C-alpha positions as CSV (number, residue, x, y, z in Angstrom):
1,T,-11.7,167.5,111.9
2,G,-7.9,167.4,112.5
3,S,-6.0,168.1,115.7
4,A,-6.9,170.8,118.2
5,I,-4.1,173.4,118.5
6,W,-5.8,176.2,120.4
7,T,-8.7,176.0,122.8
8,P,-9.5,179.4,124.2
9,T,-10.5,180.1,127.7
10,A,-14.3,179.6,128.3
11,A,-16.5,182.3,126.7
12,K,-13.5,183.7,124.7
13,K,-12.7,183.8,121.0
14,F,-9.2,183.3,119.7
15,R,-7.6,185.9,117.3
16,L,-5.0,184.3,115.2
17,M,-2.4,186.9,114.2
18,G,0.3,184.8,112.7
19,Y,1.7,181.3,112.6
20,H,4.8,179.3,111.6
21,L,3.9,175.7,110.8
22,S,5.9,172.8,109.2
23,G,5.0,169.2,108.5
24,T,6.9,166.0,108.0
25,V,4.9,165.3,104.8
26,A,4.6,167.7,101.9
27,G,1.0,168.7,101.2
28,V,-1.9,171.0,102.2
29,Y,-2.4,171.9,105.8
30,T,-5.7,173.6,106.7
31,L,-6.5,175.7,109.7
32,K,-10.2,175.4,110.7
33,D,-12.2,177.5,113.1
34,G,-14.3,175.2,115.2
35,G,-13.3,172.0,113.4
36,T,-16.0,171.9,110.8
37,A,-16.4,175.6,110.3
38,G,-14.9,177.5,107.4
39,T,-11.3,177.3,106.5
40,I,-9.1,180.1,107.9
41,K,-5.9,179.6,106.0
42,V,-4.2,177.0,103.8
43,V,-0.5,176.3,104.4
44,I,1.5,174.6,101.7
45,P,5.0,173.7,103.1
46,S,8.0,173.8,100.7
47,G,8.4,170.0,101.0
48,A,8.6,167.1,103.4
49,G,10.3,168.2,106.6
50,G,10.5,171.8,105.2
51,A,11.0,174.6,107.6
52,G,7.8,176.4,106.6
53,V,7.5,180.1,106.7
54,Y,6.1,182.7,109.1
55,V,2.7,184.0,108.0
56,D,1.8,187.4,109.5
57,L,-2.0,188.0,109.6
58,G,-1.8,191.6,110.7
59,Q,-4.7,192.4,113.0
60,G,-5.6,188.7,112.8
61,L,-8.5,186.6,112.1
62,L,-11.1,186.5,114.9
63,S,-12.9,183.2,115.5
64,A,-16.5,183.0,114.4
65,A,-17.8,182.2,117.9
66,A,-16.8,182.0,121.5
67,N,-15.5,178.6,122.7
68,N,-14.5,177.5,119.1
69,T,-11.3,175.5,119.0
70,L,-8.7,176.1,116.3
71,F,-7.9,172.9,114.5
72,V,-5.2,171.9,112.0
73,Q,-5.6,169.2,109.4
74,G,-2.9,167.8,107.1
75,P,-2.0,164.7,105.2
76,A,-2.9,161.5,107.2
77,T,0.7,160.5,108.1
78,A,2.0,164.0,108.8
79,T,3.4,165.3,112.1
80,I,2.8,169.0,112.3
81,S,4.8,171.4,114.5
82,G,5.1,175.1,114.9
83,T,4.1,178.3,116.7
84,L,0.9,180.3,116.8
85,V,0.7,184.0,117.5
86,G,-2.5,185.6,118.8
87,T,-4.7,186.6,121.6
88,E,-8.0,185.8,123.2
89,E,-10.9,188.3,123.6
């Protein structure tokens, strides 16, 4: 399921409005709503250790259900770092 990167307050949904992620290994990094729920966005860094880019999601993507955690999944040996922009409602 990947690693949890945003666990909203009880009974709330997250609204992901943007992100800047980078990884130590080139590859596909997937954001998932609730771990096994549908893919929110796929991030493909420019290369191993690449700086990544900021992705603006405008009004954002609202989680499918309250209490869902946002997860990120990437190549098995990757270390992922970055910033998320959003709100809870």
